[in-house]
TIROMI-787910 format. One record per atom (N, C-alpha, C): residue in three letters; atom name; x, y, z. Coordinates in steps of 0.001 Angstrom, whole numbers, plus 500000, padded with zeros to 6 digits. Layout:
REM TIROMI-787910
ATOM    aa   at       px       py       pz
ATOM   ALA   CA        X        Y        Z
...
//
This chain:
REM TIROMI-787910
ATOM    aa   at       px       py       pz
ATOM   MET    N   274202   328817   801466
ATOM   MET   CA   273041   328126   802014
ATOM   MET    C   273360   327583   803403
ATOM   SER    N   272336   327416   804237
ATOM   SER   CA   272544   327067   805631
ATOM   SER    C   273258   325742   805816
ATOM   PHE    N   273083   324848   804858
ATOM   PHE   CA   273694   323524   804989
ATOM   PHE    C   275210   323623   805075
ATOM   LEU    N   275803   324664   804497
ATOM   LEU   CA   277256   324776   804438
ATOM   LEU    C   277879   324984   805810
ATOM   ALA    N   277091   325357   806804
ATOM   ALA   CA   277624   325489   808154
ATOM   ALA    C   278152   324150   808652
ATOM   ALA    N   277453   323074   808285
ATOM   ALA   CA   277911   321732   808667
ATOM   ALA    C   279152   321359   807892
ATOM   ALA    N   279190   321726   806633
ATOM   ALA   CA   280347   321402   805803
ATOM   ALA    C   281594   322113   806283
ATOM   ALA    N   281422   323282   806891
ATOM   ALA   CA   282575   324052   807351
ATOM   ALA    C   283361   323304   808414
ATOM   SER    N   282697   322435   809166
ATOM   SER   CA   283377   321663   810200
ATOM   SER    C   284210   320533   809619
ATOM   ASP    N   284110   320334   808317
ATOM   ASP   CA   284851   319265   807636
ATOM   ASP    C   285884   319878   806695
ATOM   GLU    N   286597   320901   807170
ATOM   GLU   CA   287540   321634   806342
ATOM   GLU    C   288523   320695   805668
ATOM   GLY    N   288723   320935   804380
ATOM   GLY   CA   289675   320123   803641
ATOM   GLY    C   289077   318863   803079
ATOM   GLY    N   287846   318521   803508
ATOM   GLY   CA   287219   317314   803020
ATOM   GLY    C   286760   317469   801587
ATOM   ILE    N   286787   316375   800830
ATOM   ILE   CA   286394   316406   799422
ATOM   ILE    C   284917   316741   799290
ATOM   THR    N   284077   316113   800117
ATOM   THR   CA   282644   316350   800036
ATOM   THR    C   282311   317800   800359
ATOM   ALA    N   282929   318343   801409
ATOM   ALA   CA   282701   319742   801768
ATOM   ALA    C   283161   320664   800650
ATOM   TRP    N   284298   320324   800037
ATOM   TRP   CA   284815   321144   798928
ATOM   TRP    C   283838   321138   797758
ATOM   LEU    N   283278   319955   797438
ATOM   LEU   CA   282332   319856   796332
ATOM   LEU    C   281073   320670   796624
ATOM   LEU    N   280566   320575   797848
ATOM   LEU   CA   279376   321331   798216
ATOM   LEU    C   279628   322827   798119
ATOM   ASP    N   280793   323256   798597
ATOM   ASP   CA   281131   324677   798536
ATOM   ASP    C   281266   325147   797091
ATOM   LEU    N   281848   324291   796251
ATOM   LEU   CA   282015   324628   794837
ATOM   LEU    C   280656   324788   794152
ATOM   ILE    N   279748   323840   794381
ATOM   ILE   CA   278422   323902   793770
ATOM   ILE    C   277664   325119   794265
ATOM   ASP    N   277812   325430   795562
ATOM   ASP   CA   277141   326602   796116
ATOM   ASP    C   277678   327883   795479
ATOM   THR    N   278987   327933   795233
ATOM   THR   CA   279607   329098   794606
ATOM   THR    C   279171   329248   793155
ATOM   LEU    N   279072   328137   792441
ATOM   LEU   CA   278679   328172   791038
ATOM   LEU    C   277259   328676   790859
ATOM   GLY    N   276369   328275   791767
ATOM   GLY   CA   274976   328656   791637
ATOM   GLY    C   274290   327864   790536
ATOM   PRO    N   272994   328080   790313
ATOM   PRO   CA   272245   327325   789297
ATOM   PRO    C   272842   327416   787896
ATOM   ILE    N   273299   328605   787504
ATOM   ILE   CA   273872   328755   786163
ATOM   ILE    C   275155   327944   786045
ATOM   GLY    N   275966   327957   787085
ATOM   GLY   CA   277191   327157   787082
ATOM   GLY    C   276897   325669   787028
ATOM   VAL    N   275832   325253   787713
ATOM   VAL   CA   275419   323847   787662
ATOM   VAL    C   275023   323485   786236
ATOM   GLY    N   274275   324367   785587
ATOM   GLY   CA   273881   324121   784207
ATOM   GLY    C   275082   324012   783289
ATOM   PHE    N   276075   324871   783500
ATOM   PHE   CA   277293   324809   782695
ATOM   PHE    C   278040   323508   782948
ATOM   SER    N   278053   323051   784192
ATOM   SER   CA   278707   321778   784521
ATOM   SER    C   278028   320615   783812
ATOM   ILE    N   276708   320655   783718
ATOM   ILE   CA   275975   319593   783035
ATOM   ILE    C   276219   319656   781534
ATOM   LEU    N   276373   320863   781005
ATOM   LEU   CA   276752   321007   779601
ATOM   LEU    C   278094   320327   779350
ATOM   LEU    N   279057   320572   780225
ATOM   LEU   CA   280368   319932   780082
ATOM   LEU    C   280255   318424   780237
ATOM   GLU    N   279376   317976   781166
ATOM   GLU   CA   279200   316528   781380
ATOM   GLU    C   278658   315859   780131
ATOM   THR    N   277811   316574   779408
ATOM   THR   CA   277240   316003   778192
ATOM   THR    C   278289   315896   777096
ATOM   VAL    N   279158   316889   777010
ATOM   VAL   CA   280191   316913   775975
ATOM   VAL    C   281417   316112   776380
ATOM   ILE    N   281714   316074   777692
ATOM   ILE   CA   282866   315327   778211
ATOM   ILE    C   282333   314321   779222
ATOM   PRO    N   281895   313150   778765
ATOM   PRO   CA   281159   312193   779598
ATOM   PRO    C   281757   311828   780951
ATOM   PRO    N   283088   311739   781136
ATOM   PRO   CA   283575   311321   782449
ATOM   PRO    C   283194   312239   783600
ATOM   ILE    N   282766   313490   783310
ATOM   ILE   CA   282312   314367   784384
ATOM   ILE    C   280972   313832   784897
ATOM   PRO    N   280857   313485   786200
ATOM   PRO   CA   279632   312833   786690
ATOM   PRO    C   278513   313811   787016
ATOM   SER    N   277424   313770   786243
ATOM   SER   CA   276278   314625   786539
ATOM   SER    C   275634   314224   787861
ATOM   GLU    N   275731   312927   788205
ATOM   GLU   CA   275147   312459   789457
ATOM   GLU    C   275725   313215   790658
ATOM   ALA    N   277057   313434   790644
ATOM   ALA   CA   277698   314131   791758
ATOM   ALA    C   277304   315599   791789
ATOM   VAL    N   277290   316236   790630
ATOM   VAL   CA   276971   317661   790553
ATOM   VAL    C   275525   317924   790973
ATOM   LEU    N   274584   317192   790377
ATOM   LEU   CA   273175   317430   790665
ATOM   LEU    C   272795   316937   792067
ATOM   GLY    N   273421   315854   792506
ATOM   GLY   CA   273171   315372   793860
ATOM   GLY    C   273615   316394   794892
ATOM   ALA    N   274805   316981   794679
ATOM   ALA   CA   275301   318009   795596
ATOM   ALA    C   274424   319248   795561
ATOM   ALA    N   273972   319612   794364
ATOM   ALA   CA   273074   320760   794234
ATOM   ALA    C   271780   320509   795005
ATOM   GLY    N   271269   319277   794941
ATOM   GLY   CA   270061   318928   795676
ATOM   GLY    C   270254   319022   797179
ATOM   VAL    N   271428   318629   797648
ATOM   VAL   CA   271737   318710   799077
ATOM   VAL    C   271643   320148   799575
ATOM   LEU    N   272034   321098   798730
ATOM   LEU   CA   272111   322498   799134
ATOM   LEU    C   270803   323266   798984
ATOM   ILE    N   269778   322641   798445
ATOM   ILE   CA   268521   323349   798173
ATOM   ILE    C   267774   323675   799469
ATOM   ASP    N   267354   324948   799579
ATOM   ASP   CA   266602   325392   800749
ATOM   ASP    C   265165   325769   800409
ATOM   THR    N   264914   326199   799172
ATOM   THR   CA   263589   326697   798808
ATOM   THR    C   263126   326075   797495
ATOM   PRO    N   261811   326104   797233
ATOM   PRO   CA   261305   325617   795946
ATOM   PRO    C   261907   326370   794760
ATOM   LEU    N   262213   327667   794948
ATOM   LEU   CA   262815   328438   793867
ATOM   LEU    C   264201   327899   793536
ATOM   ASP    N   264981   327534   794563
ATOM   ASP   CA   266297   326930   794330
ATOM   ASP    C   266154   325669   793485
ATOM   PHE    N   265182   324854   793856
ATOM   PHE   CA   264948   323593   793147
ATOM   PHE    C   264624   323864   791681
ATOM   PHE    N   263701   324764   791446
ATOM   PHE   CA   263277   325089   790086
ATOM   PHE    C   264446   325604   789247
ATOM   LEU    N   265234   326521   789802
ATOM   LEU   CA   266342   327108   789048
ATOM   LEU    C   267421   326084   788724
ATOM   VAL    N   267731   325212   789677
ATOM   VAL   CA   268756   324192   789448
ATOM   VAL    C   268318   323227   788353
ATOM   VAL    N   267081   322741   788436
ATOM   VAL   CA   266582   321795   787434
ATOM   VAL    C   266496   322467   786063
ATOM   LEU    N   266028   323708   786032
ATOM   LEU   CA   265914   324432   784762
ATOM   LEU    C   267278   324616   784106
ATOM   CYS    N   268253   325103   784858
ATOM   CYS   CA   269587   325344   784300
ATOM   CYS    C   270257   324039   783886
ATOM   ALA    N   270075   322994   784690
ATOM   ALA   CA   270663   321695   784351
ATOM   ALA    C   270060   321150   783056
ATOM   THR    N   268755   321330   782887
ATOM   THR   CA   268100   320833   781680
ATOM   THR    C   268541   321622   780455
ATOM   ILE    N   268690   322922   780593
ATOM   ILE   CA   269193   323737   779487
ATOM   ILE    C   270602   323297   779108
ATOM   GLY    N   271435   323042   780118
ATOM   GLY   CA   272795   322559   779846
ATOM   GLY    C   272793   321227   779129
ATOM   SER    N   271891   320325   779538
ATOM   SER   CA   271785   319019   778889
ATOM   SER    C   271396   319159   777421
ATOM   VAL    N   270429   320029   777151
ATOM   VAL   CA   269943   320214   775784
ATOM   VAL    C   271036   320828   774902
ATOM   LEU    N   271750   321812   775410
ATOM   LEU   CA   272816   322447   774627
ATOM   LEU    C   273917   321444   774276
ATOM   GLY    N   274286   320600   775253
ATOM   GLY   CA   275292   319576   774975
ATOM   GLY    C   274797   318561   773963
ATOM   ALA    N   273511   318209   774063
ATOM   ALA   CA   272928   317247   773128
ATOM   ALA    C   272908   317812   771711
ATOM   ILE    N   272621   319112   771586
ATOM   ILE   CA   272614   319745   770262
ATOM   ILE    C   273992   319651   769612
ATOM   PHE    N   275042   319841   770407
ATOM   PHE   CA   276407   319730   769885
ATOM   PHE    C   276634   318361   769256
ATOM   PHE    N   276279   317304   769989
ATOM   PHE   CA   276513   315956   769482
ATOM   PHE    C   275564   315622   768325
ATOM   TYR    N   274368   316184   768338
ATOM   TYR   CA   273434   315971   767230
ATOM   TYR    C   274059   316439   765918
ATOM   TYR    N   274649   317609   765949
ATOM   TYR   CA   275236   318148   764716
ATOM   TYR    C   276573   317486   764365
ATOM   VAL    N   277237   316897   765360
ATOM   VAL   CA   278419   316077   765059
ATOM   VAL    C   277987   314886   764207
ATOM   GLY    N   276924   314196   764640
ATOM   GLY   CA   276421   313060   763877
ATOM   GLY    C   275885   313460   762522
ATOM   ARG    N   275209   314581   762471
ATOM   ARG   CA   274626   315045   761212
ATOM   ARG    C   275710   315432   760206
ATOM   ALA    N   276794   316021   760683
ATOM   ALA   CA   277857   316492   759787
ATOM   ALA    C   278818   315379   759381
ATOM   LEU    N   279098   314452   760289
ATOM   LEU   CA   280143   313459   760031
ATOM   LEU    C   279620   312128   759501
ATOM   GLY    N   278364   311787   759782
ATOM   GLY   CA   277874   310479   759369
ATOM   GLY    C   278282   309411   760365
ATOM   PRO    N   277831   308156   760171
ATOM   PRO   CA   278034   307104   761176
ATOM   PRO    C   279487   306731   761428
ATOM   ARG    N   280267   306522   760398
ATOM   ARG   CA   281639   306046   760597
ATOM   ARG    C   282535   307123   761201
ATOM   ARG    N   282486   308310   760624
ATOM   ARG   CA   283372   309364   761114
ATOM   ARG    C   282946   309888   762483
ATOM   SER    N   281645   309928   762759
ATOM   SER   CA   281201   310361   764080
ATOM   SER    C   281580   309330   765131
ATOM   HIS    N   281496   308048   764786
ATOM   HIS   CA   281931   306981   765694
ATOM   HIS    C   283415   307136   765999
ATOM   ALA    N   284217   307415   764968
ATOM   ALA   CA   285651   307604   765152
ATOM   ALA    C   285928   308832   766018
ATOM   PHE    N   285131   309889   765849
ATOM   PHE   CA   285278   311105   766655
ATOM   PHE    C   285043   310806   768133
ATOM   LEU    N   283992   310056   768437
ATOM   LEU   CA   283688   309719   769823
ATOM   LEU    C   284768   308836   770421
ATOM   ASP    N   285309   307910   769627
ATOM   ASP   CA   286351   307013   770113
ATOM   ASP    C   287581   307771   770592
ATOM   ARG    N   287808   308940   770017
ATOM   ARG   CA   289019   309709   770337
ATOM   ARG    C   288842   310635   771535
ATOM   LEU    N   287632   310741   772077
ATOM   LEU   CA   287427   311576   773248
ATOM   LEU    C   288121   310960   774462
ATOM   PRO    N   288687   311781   775352
ATOM   PRO   CA   289391   311263   776531
ATOM   PRO    C   288491   310394   777403
ATOM   LEU    N   289016   309259   777834
ATOM   LEU   CA   288341   308349   778764
ATOM   LEU    C   287040   307759   778236
ATOM   VAL    N   286842   307826   776913
ATOM   VAL   CA   285652   307225   776310
ATOM   VAL    C   286008   305859   775747
ATOM   GLU    N   285236   304855   776102
ATOM   GLU   CA   285502   303501   775647
ATOM   GLU    C   284687   303181   774395
ATOM   THR    N   285303   302478   773461
ATOM   THR   CA   284639   302109   772216
ATOM   THR    C   283360   301325   772472
ATOM   GLU    N   283371   300461   773473
ATOM   GLU   CA   282195   299632   773736
ATOM   GLU    C   281010   300489   774187
ATOM   ASP    N   281283   301618   774847
ATOM   ASP   CA   280207   302524   775236
ATOM   ASP    C   279594   303196   774009
ATOM   VAL    N   280442   303559   773050
ATOM   VAL   CA   279954   304157   771818
ATOM   VAL    C   279128   303133   771040
ATOM   ASP    N   279642   301899   770953
ATOM   ASP   CA   278917   300830   770269
ATOM   ASP    C   277551   300598   770919
ATOM   LYS    N   277527   300606   772251
ATOM   LYS   CA   276291   300382   772991
ATOM   LYS    C   275250   301452   772645
ATOM   THR    N   275713   302693   772505
ATOM   THR   CA   274800   303788   772194
ATOM   THR    C   274199   303635   770810
ATOM   PHE    N   275036   303308   769819
ATOM   PHE   CA   274537   303125   768458
ATOM   PHE    C   273565   301940   768399
ATOM   GLU    N   273886   300874   769120
ATOM   GLU   CA   273007   299705   769139
ATOM   GLU    C   271680   300043   769806
ATOM   TRP    N   271720   300868   770864
ATOM   TRP   CA   270509   301291   771566
ATOM   TRP    C   269601   302047   770602
ATOM   PHE    N   270189   302920   769806
ATOM   PHE   CA   269385   303700   768861
ATOM   PHE    C   268808   302804   767765
ATOM   GLU    N   269608   301856   767274
ATOM   GLU   CA   269127   300941   766242
ATOM   GLU    C   267938   300118   766743
ATOM   LYS    N   267971   299776   768030
ATOM   LYS   CA   266924   298925   768602
ATOM   LYS    C   265644   299715   768894
ATOM   HIS    N   265799   300939   769418
ATOM   HIS   CA   264636   301679   769905
ATOM   HIS    C   264229   302852   769013
ATOM   GLY    N   265028   303182   768011
ATOM   GLY   CA   264679   304282   767121
ATOM   GLY    C   264661   305620   767831
ATOM   ARG    N   263743   306475   767395
ATOM   ARG   CA   263710   307836   767935
ATOM   ARG    C   263372   307881   769416
ATOM   ALA    N   262637   306889   769930
ATOM   ALA   CA   262309   306853   771358
ATOM   ALA    C   263568   306755   772207
ATOM   ALA    N   264665   306258   771594
ATOM   ALA   CA   265932   306135   772315
ATOM   ALA    C   266450   307489   772750
ATOM   VAL    N   266111   308547   772026
ATOM   VAL   CA   266557   309889   772393
ATOM   VAL    C   265936   310301   773727
ATOM   PHE    N   264653   309959   773923
ATOM   PHE   CA   263969   310292   775177
ATOM   PHE    C   264465   309422   776327
ATOM   PHE    N   264395   308106   776156
ATOM   PHE   CA   264767   307203   777242
ATOM   PHE    C   266285   307167   777458
ATOM   GLY    N   267045   307387   776387
ATOM   GLY   CA   268501   307369   776515
ATOM   GLY    C   269039   308469   777392
ATOM   ARG    N   268293   309573   777547
ATOM   ARG   CA   268732   310663   778416
ATOM   ARG    C   268736   310256   779874
ATOM   MET    N   268114   309117   780192
ATOM   MET   CA   268059   308654   781578
ATOM   MET    C   268946   307433   781813
ATOM   VAL    N   269798   307112   780825
ATOM   VAL   CA   270688   305956   780934
ATOM   VAL    C   272140   306443   780967
ATOM   PRO    N   272878   306158   782058
ATOM   PRO   CA   274277   306593   782123
ATOM   PRO    C   275068   306156   780896
ATOM   ILE    N   276016   306961   780476
ATOM   ILE   CA   276864   306770   779304
ATOM   ILE    C   276067   306970   778021
ATOM   VAL    N   274977   306204   777861
ATOM   VAL   CA   274165   306324   776648
ATOM   VAL    C   273686   307759   776470
ATOM   ARG    N   273296   308430   777561
ATOM   ARG   CA   272747   309779   777450
ATOM   ARG    C   273735   310776   776855
ATOM   SER    N   275028   310494   777010
ATOM   SER   CA   276029   311408   776482
ATOM   SER    C   276165   311323   774971
ATOM   PHE    N   275887   310140   774394
ATOM   PHE   CA   276160   309924   772976
ATOM   PHE    C   274913   309706   772118
ATOM   ILE    N   273742   309546   772746
ATOM   ILE   CA   272556   309158   771983
ATOM   ILE    C   272191   310200   770925
ATOM   SER    N   272638   311419   771098
ATOM   SER   CA   272342   312477   770129
ATOM   SER    C   273048   312245   768800
ATOM   VAL    N   274176   311525   768819
ATOM   VAL   CA   274958   311330   767599
ATOM   VAL    C   274191   310520   766552
ATOM   PRO    N   273696   309313   766873
ATOM   PRO   CA   272925   308585   765854
ATOM   PRO    C   271652   309319   765450
ATOM   ALA    N   271085   310127   766367
ATOM   ALA   CA   269917   310930   765996
ATOM   ALA    C   270287   311928   764907
ATOM   GLY    N   271479   312490   765014
ATOM   GLY   CA   271960   313395   763985
ATOM   GLY    C   272293   312671   762698
ATOM   VAL    N   272838   311462   762826
ATOM   VAL   CA   273193   310671   761645
ATOM   VAL    C   271961   310411   760773
ATOM   VAL    N   270835   310059   761410
ATOM   VAL   CA   269617   309765   760644
ATOM   VAL    C   268809   311023   760339
ATOM   ARG    N   269357   312187   760730
ATOM   ARG   CA   268700   313478   760492
ATOM   ARG    C   267291   313524   761071
ATOM   MET    N   267192   313099   762314
ATOM   MET   CA   265934   313207   763048
ATOM   MET    C   265505   314679   763056
ATOM   PRO    N   264234   314982   762814
ATOM   PRO   CA   263787   316379   762808
ATOM   PRO    C   264205   317107   764083
ATOM   VAL    N   264777   318299   763921
ATOM   VAL   CA   265352   319033   765051
ATOM   VAL    C   264315   319300   766140
ATOM   GLY    N   263104   319703   765751
ATOM   GLY   CA   262076   319988   766738
ATOM   GLY    C   261741   318775   767585
ATOM   GLN    N   261605   317626   766941
ATOM   GLN   CA   261311   316386   767659
ATOM   GLN    C   262484   315982   768546
ATOM   PHE    N   263678   316156   768018
ATOM   PHE   CA   264878   315831   768797
ATOM   PHE    C   264946   316675   770068
ATOM   LEU    N   264715   317968   769948
ATOM   LEU   CA   264775   318867   771103
ATOM   LEU    C   263689   318526   772119
ATOM   LEU    N   262490   318177   771647
ATOM   LEU   CA   261394   317822   772539
ATOM   LEU    C   261734   316572   773340
ATOM   TYR    N   262195   315530   772672
ATOM   TYR   CA   262554   314286   773349
ATOM   TYR    C   263730   314481   774297
ATOM   THR    N   264710   315251   773850
ATOM   THR   CA   265899   315486   774679
ATOM   THR    C   265547   316267   775937
ATOM   ALA    N   264768   317327   775773
ATOM   ALA   CA   264382   318147   776918
ATOM   ALA    C   263528   317348   777900
ATOM   GLY    N   262601   316543   777379
ATOM   GLY   CA   261737   315748   778248
ATOM   GLY    C   262513   314729   779062
ATOM   GLY    N   263379   313973   778394
ATOM   GLY   CA   264175   312974   779101
ATOM   GLY    C   265137   313600   780084
ATOM   SER    N   265768   314706   779687
ATOM   SER   CA   266719   315391   780560
ATOM   SER    C   266025   315970   781784
ATOM   LEU    N   264828   316519   781587
ATOM   LEU   CA   264078   317095   782706
ATOM   LEU    C   263771   316038   783756
ATOM   ILE    N   263352   314866   783312
ATOM   ILE   CA   263039   313786   784257
ATOM   ILE    C   264289   313344   785005
ATOM   TRP    N   265380   313131   784270
ATOM   TRP   CA   266628   312654   784878
ATOM   TRP    C   267181   313674   785875
ATOM   ASN    N   267224   314934   785470
ATOM   ASN   CA   267779   315969   786337
ATOM   ASN    C   266921   316174   787577
ATOM   THR    N   265605   316141   787411
ATOM   THR   CA   264705   316289   788555
ATOM   THR    C   264904   315150   789544
ATOM   LEU    N   265071   313940   789037
ATOM   LEU   CA   265285   312777   789897
ATOM   LEU    C   266561   312926   790716
ATOM   LEU    N   267665   313306   790067
ATOM   LEU   CA   268943   313422   790770
ATOM   LEU    C   268924   314532   791810
ATOM   VAL    N   268352   315665   791451
ATOM   VAL   CA   268277   316774   792407
ATOM   VAL    C   267386   316391   793596
ATOM   THR    N   266288   315707   793325
ATOM   THR   CA   265391   315275   794399
ATOM   THR    C   266081   314292   795337
ATOM   LEU    N   266819   313349   794774
ATOM   LEU   CA   267545   312384   795603
ATOM   LEU    C   268572   313089   796487
ATOM   GLY    N   269246   314091   795928
ATOM   GLY   CA   270198   314854   796730
ATOM   GLY    C   269508   315578   797874
ATOM   TRP    N   268351   316173   797580
ATOM   TRP   CA   267610   316877   798620
ATOM   TRP    C   267137   315918   799718
ATOM   LEU    N   266653   314749   799325
ATOM   LEU   CA   266191   313773   800306
ATOM   LEU    C   267328   313243   801171
ATOM   ALA    N   268546   313252   800633
ATOM   ALA   CA   269694   312687   801350
ATOM   ALA    C   270463   313720   802164
ATOM   ARG    N   269974   314960   802221
ATOM   ARG   CA   270743   316043   802853
ATOM   ARG    C   271069   315756   804320
ATOM   ASP    N   270117   315188   805071
ATOM   ASP   CA   270376   314893   806486
ATOM   ASP    C   271454   313827   806628
ATOM   PHE    N   271385   312813   805769
ATOM   PHE   CA   272396   311753   805810
ATOM   PHE    C   273771   312312   805459
ATOM   VAL    N   273822   313150   804420
ATOM   VAL   CA   275100   313739   804013
ATOM   VAL    C   275674   314591   805130
ATOM   GLU    N   274843   315402   805759
ATOM   GLU   CA   275305   316270   806842
ATOM   GLU    C   275880   315466   808002
ATOM   ALA    N   275269   314322   808293
ATOM   ALA   CA   275719   313499   809412
ATOM   ALA    C   276939   312654   809079
ATOM   ASN    N   277255   312521   807789
ATOM   ASN   CA   278349   311619   807394
ATOM   ASN    C   279333   312262   806424
ATOM   LEU    N   279528   313565   806550
ATOM   LEU   CA   280421   314281   805634
ATOM   LEU    C   281819   313670   805589
ATOM   HIS    N   282368   313388   806758
ATOM   HIS   CA   283743   312880   806821
ATOM   HIS    C   283862   311513   806153
ATOM   TYR    N   282902   310641   806412
ATOM   TYR   CA   282962   309291   805858
ATOM   TYR    C   282731   309269   804349
ATOM   LEU    N   281951   310224   803863
ATOM   LEU   CA   281707   310279   802427
ATOM   LEU    C   282972   310573   801645
ATOM   ASP    N   283933   311240   802264
ATOM   ASP   CA   285210   311492   801589
ATOM   ASP    C   285888   310189   801192
ATOM   TYR    N   285829   309199   802085
ATOM   TYR   CA   286450   307907   801790
ATOM   TYR    C   285739   307217   800626
ATOM   VAL    N   284425   307371   800563
ATOM   VAL   CA   283658   306781   799459
ATOM   VAL    C   284058   307415   798141
ATOM   VAL    N   284173   308750   798124
ATOM   VAL   CA   284559   309455   796900
ATOM   VAL    C   285937   309008   796425
ATOM   VAL    N   286886   308948   797339
ATOM   VAL   CA   288247   308527   796981
ATOM   VAL    C   288245   307101   796451
ATOM   ALA    N   287499   306213   797105
ATOM   ALA   CA   287452   304814   796685
ATOM   ALA    C   286877   304681   795281
ATOM   VAL    N   285814   305427   794993
ATOM   VAL   CA   285190   305371   793665
ATOM   VAL    C   286153   305858   792595
ATOM   VAL    N   286852   306953   792863
ATOM   VAL   CA   287802   307494   791886
ATOM   VAL    C   288935   306516   791638
ATOM   VAL    N   289489   305946   792704
ATOM   VAL   CA   290596   305002   792567
ATOM   VAL    C   290166   303774   791775
ATOM   LEU    N   288996   303244   792079
ATOM   LEU   CA   288497   302065   791365
ATOM   LEU    C   288247   302370   789887
ATOM   ALA    N   287701   303552   789598
ATOM   ALA   CA   287433   303923   788213
ATOM   ALA    C   288723   304035   787418
ATOM   VAL    N   289729   304679   788001
ATOM   VAL   CA   291018   304819   787315
ATOM   VAL    C   291681   303461   787128
ATOM   ALA    N   291623   302620   788167
ATOM   ALA   CA   292225   301292   788080
ATOM   ALA    C   291558   300447   786996
ATOM   TRP    N   290232   300548   786889
ATOM   TRP   CA   289486   299800   785876
ATOM   TRP    C   289857   300260   784477
ATOM   PHE    N   289970   301575   784307
ATOM   PHE   CA   290344   302115   782999
ATOM   PHE    C   291757   301673   782615
ATOM   VAL    N   292701   301746   783549
ATOM   VAL   CA   294078   301341   783283
ATOM   VAL    C   294150   299862   782941
ATOM   TYR    N   293381   299047   783675
ATOM   TYR   CA   293361   297607   783410
ATOM   TYR    C   292872   297306   782004
ATOM   LYS    N   291762   297937   781611
ATOM   LYS   CA   291201   297674   780289
ATOM   LYS    C   292129   298187   779192
ATOM   LYS    N   292802   299302   779468
ATOM   LYS   CA   293752   299830   778498
ATOM   LYS    C   294935   298893   778350
ATOM   ALA    N   295450   298391   779484
ATOM   ALA   CA   296615   297522   779470
ATOM   ALA    C   296326   296175   778814
ATOM   THR    N   295090   295695   778960
ATOM   THR   CA   294730   294392   778381
ATOM   THR    C   294197   294511   776960
ATOM   GLY    N   294185   295738   776427
ATOM   GLY   CA   293762   295935   775045
ATOM   GLY    C   292277   295909   774837
ATOM   GLN    N   291481   295996   775906
ATOM   GLN   CA   290026   295924   775764
ATOM   GLN    C   289416   297223   775273
ATOM   LEU    N   290218   298284   775209
ATOM   LEU   CA   289714   299562   774720
ATOM   LEU    C   290004   299771   773245
ATOM   ARG    N   290588   298756   772592
ATOM   ARG   CA   290865   298891   771165
ATOM   ARG    C   289588   298925   770364
ATOM   ARG    N   289648   299581   769270
ATOM   ARG   CA   288487   299737   768400
ATOM   ARG    C   288198   298436   767658
ATOM   PRO    N   286971   297895   767755
ATOM   PRO   CA   286628   296688   767011
ATOM   PRO    C   286654   296949   765512
ATOM   ARG    N   286857   295906   764731
ATOM   ARG   CA   286949   296064   763286
ATOM   ARG    C   285662   296576   762663
ATOM   ASP    N   284503   296239   763267
ATOM   ASP   CA   283234   296644   762669
ATOM   ASP    C   282659   297897   763306
ATOM   ALA    N   283488   298612   764106
ATOM   ALA   CA   282988   299807   764774
ATOM   ALA    C   282610   300857   763758
ATOM   GLY    N   281613   301651   764113
ATOM   GLY   CA   281194   302736   763238
ATOM   GLY    C   280473   302255   762007
ATOM   LYS    N   279856   301087   762051
ATOM   LYS   CA   279153   300576   760886
ATOM   LYS    C   277942   301441   760568
ATOM   GLU    N   277452   301341   759356
ATOM   GLU   CA   276314   302148   758931
ATOM   GLU    C   275062   301758   759709
ATOM   LEU    N   274259   302759   760053
ATOM   LEU   CA   272961   302465   760640
ATOM   LEU    C   272071   301844   759582
ATOM   PRO    N   271129   301013   759998
ATOM   PRO   CA   270216   300399   759029
ATOM   PRO    C   269539   301448   758169
ATOM   VAL    N   269261   301100   756923
ATOM   VAL   CA   268656   302042   755995
ATOM   VAL    C   267321   302551   756501
ATOM   ASP    N   266511   301670   757102
ATOM   ASP   CA   265191   302084   757568
ATOM   ASP    C   265286   303119   758672
ATOM   GLN    N   266364   303047   759494
ATOM   GLN   CA   266554   304051   760539
ATOM   GLN    C   266887   305392   759911
ATOM   ARG    N   267726   305403   758893
ATOM   ARG   CA   268112   306660   758278
ATOM   ARG    C   266954   307280   757507
ATOM   ASP    N   266072   306457   757012
ATOM   ASP   CA   264966   306966   756224
ATOM   ASP    C   263837   307528   757096
ATOM   GLN    N   263914   307272   758418
ATOM   GLN   CA   262840   307742   759287
ATOM   GLN    C   262736   309265   759292
ATOM   ALA    N   263876   309931   759060
ATOM   ALA   CA   263864   311387   759092
ATOM   ALA    C   263326   311945   757792
//
């Protein structure tokens, strides 16, 4: 895409490398990246879809990127839905706790979100960072009807993905003018994220609470 001509002047830069990678992957590769982001939460969909938006030149590019990203989101959500359906609340909670770089409090937050909002949490949860990665699990635990689950998941994912791609497209001029400086932002964010994780690990804040993985309320399970 034409935007990459500007990125070429920033050889070796992280931002230019990311843009080139997304351009090489194409819409299908973007969708696969979002699938991985859903299954492996630390992968940032914001960076992938934002970069894809920066590179968009035509309405067809926009449509294909959003479509593939939404398909990837739904496929990842289906995986976690059946994890919850097969393992139940306690064992699925334990499964999520063991995923790399996943914090117990994030898993707890997702289960609490579902308990509070019920099936609507599947739709709105797709637009909430961290929660969107795990909200499918309690939906599977309560055996939410598959058709309804897919409808809510696809709808929420479509809105979220469209928003991120649009923001990337709107920011393309800013990104082009500040490619070099954005590298420092990326490095700073990564360093801070790693430092925060190490701190919480060292202080024992990532330990599993005694009541983690508790049963969902009976009324929630009976909704299905």
